[in-house]
C-alpha positions as CSV (number, residue, x, y, z in Angstrom):
1,M,-12.6,-4.0,8.2
2,H,-14.0,-5.5,4.6
3,F,-12.6,-4.7,1.1
4,E,-15.8,-5.1,-1.0
5,K,-15.0,-3.2,-4.4
6,F,-11.8,-2.6,-6.5
7,S,-11.7,-1.1,-9.3
8,F,-8.7,1.4,-11.3
9,G,-8.8,4.8,-9.7
10,S,-11.4,3.6,-7.0
11,M,-11.6,1.2,-3.5
12,Q,-14.9,0.2,-1.6
13,I,-13.9,-0.4,2.3
14,D,-17.0,-0.8,4.6
15,G,-19.2,1.0,2.4
16,R,-17.2,3.7,1.5
17,V,-15.5,4.4,-1.7
18,Y,-12.0,6.2,-2.0
19,D,-10.7,7.3,-5.2
20,F,-6.9,7.8,-4.1
21,D,-4.3,6.0,-2.4
22,L,-4.4,4.4,1.4
23,V,-2.7,3.6,4.4
24,I,-3.9,1.1,6.3
25,D,-2.5,1.2,9.9
26,R,-4.0,-0.9,12.5
27,G,-7.6,-0.4,11.3
28,E,-7.5,3.1,10.4
29,I,-7.9,4.7,7.2
30,R,-5.5,7.5,5.8
31,N,-4.6,9.1,2.4
32,R,-0.9,8.1,1.3
33,K,0.9,11.1,1.2
34,K,3.3,10.8,-1.4
35,K,5.1,14.2,-1.4
36,A,8.3,12.6,0.0
37,S,8.4,10.0,-3.1
38,K,8.1,12.5,-5.7
39,R,11.4,13.4,-6.6
40,Y,12.1,9.7,-7.3
41,R,9.2,10.0,-9.8
42,D,11.8,10.8,-13.1
43,A,14.2,7.7,-12.3
44,Y,11.2,5.3,-11.9
45,G,8.7,6.4,-14.5
46,H,5.9,6.7,-11.8
47,T,6.3,7.9,-8.1
48,P,7.6,5.1,-6.0
49,L,6.6,4.1,-2.4
50,S,10.2,5.5,-0.7
51,V,11.1,5.1,3.3
52,E,10.7,8.9,3.3
53,E,7.1,8.1,3.6
54,D,5.1,7.5,6.5
55,I,4.9,4.1,6.1
56,P,2.7,2.3,8.8
57,W,5.5,-0.3,10.2
58,R,3.9,-1.6,13.1
59,C,2.6,-4.4,12.4
60,R,4.0,-8.2,11.8
61,R,3.3,-7.8,8.1
62,L,2.8,-4.8,5.3
63,V,0.8,-5.2,2.3
64,V,1.4,-3.3,-0.8
65,G,-1.0,-3.0,-3.5
66,T,1.0,-1.8,-6.4
67,G,-2.1,-0.9,-8.5
68,A,-4.2,-2.1,-11.0
69,K,-2.0,-3.2,-13.5
70,G,0.6,-3.3,-10.7
71,R,2.8,-0.8,-11.6
72,L,3.4,1.3,-8.0
73,P,7.3,1.0,-7.8
74,V,8.5,-0.3,-4.2
75,M,12.2,1.3,-3.8
76,P,14.8,-1.1,-2.6
77,E,15.0,0.4,0.5
78,V,11.6,-0.1,1.8
79,E,12.9,-3.9,1.2
80,K,15.7,-3.3,3.0
81,D,13.9,-1.5,6.0
82,A,11.3,-4.4,6.0
83,Q,13.9,-6.7,6.7
84,R,15.7,-4.9,9.4
85,R,12.3,-4.3,11.6
86,E,11.4,-7.9,11.1
87,V,8.5,-6.9,8.9
88,E,7.1,-9.4,6.1
89,L,6.8,-7.6,3.1
90,V,4.3,-8.6,0.4
91,V,3.9,-6.8,-3.0
92,L,1.2,-7.5,-5.4
93,P,-1.4,-6.1,-7.2
94,T,-4.1,-3.8,-5.5
95,K,-6.7,-6.7,-6.5
96,D,-4.8,-9.2,-5.0
97,A,-3.6,-7.2,-2.0
98,I,-7.5,-7.5,-0.9
99,V,-7.4,-10.8,-0.8
100,I,-4.9,-11.0,1.6
101,L,-6.1,-8.3,3.6
102,N,-9.8,-9.3,3.8
103,R,-8.4,-12.7,6.0
104,G,-8.5,-9.8,8.4
105,D,-5.0,-10.5,9.9
106,L,-5.0,-8.0,13.4
107,H,-0.9,-7.6,12.4
108,T,-1.0,-6.5,8.8
109,N,-1.1,-2.9,7.3
110,A,-1.3,-1.7,4.2
111,V,-0.2,0.8,1.6
112,L,-2.7,0.4,-1.3
113,H,-2.0,1.9,-5.0
114,V,-5.7,2.1,-6.6
115,T,-4.7,3.2,-10.5
116,C,-2.3,1.9,-12.6
């Protein structure tokens, strides 16, 4: 899997353009379903990443791309869950997350925010 381009609102992976938040789970790409986290939006000013979402925990490292400007909040419960599961949690702007993902570590999953 090769991340080719990223700009506000879209990301290109292996020639295909995605214009929505993504979850990468053991090499499979799917849409991030954030409905379960929407109830926290008012508290965070943005729909955060919460443990109520389908987070791809079957990995050694979970990379969370927080968007072009790094504004996607990650709730503290996600950090606690990562520690409990012994998964390294790496949270950084999506542009920087892509650099890590392009290294091709088979034991790394991701949640990637493509806007803000």
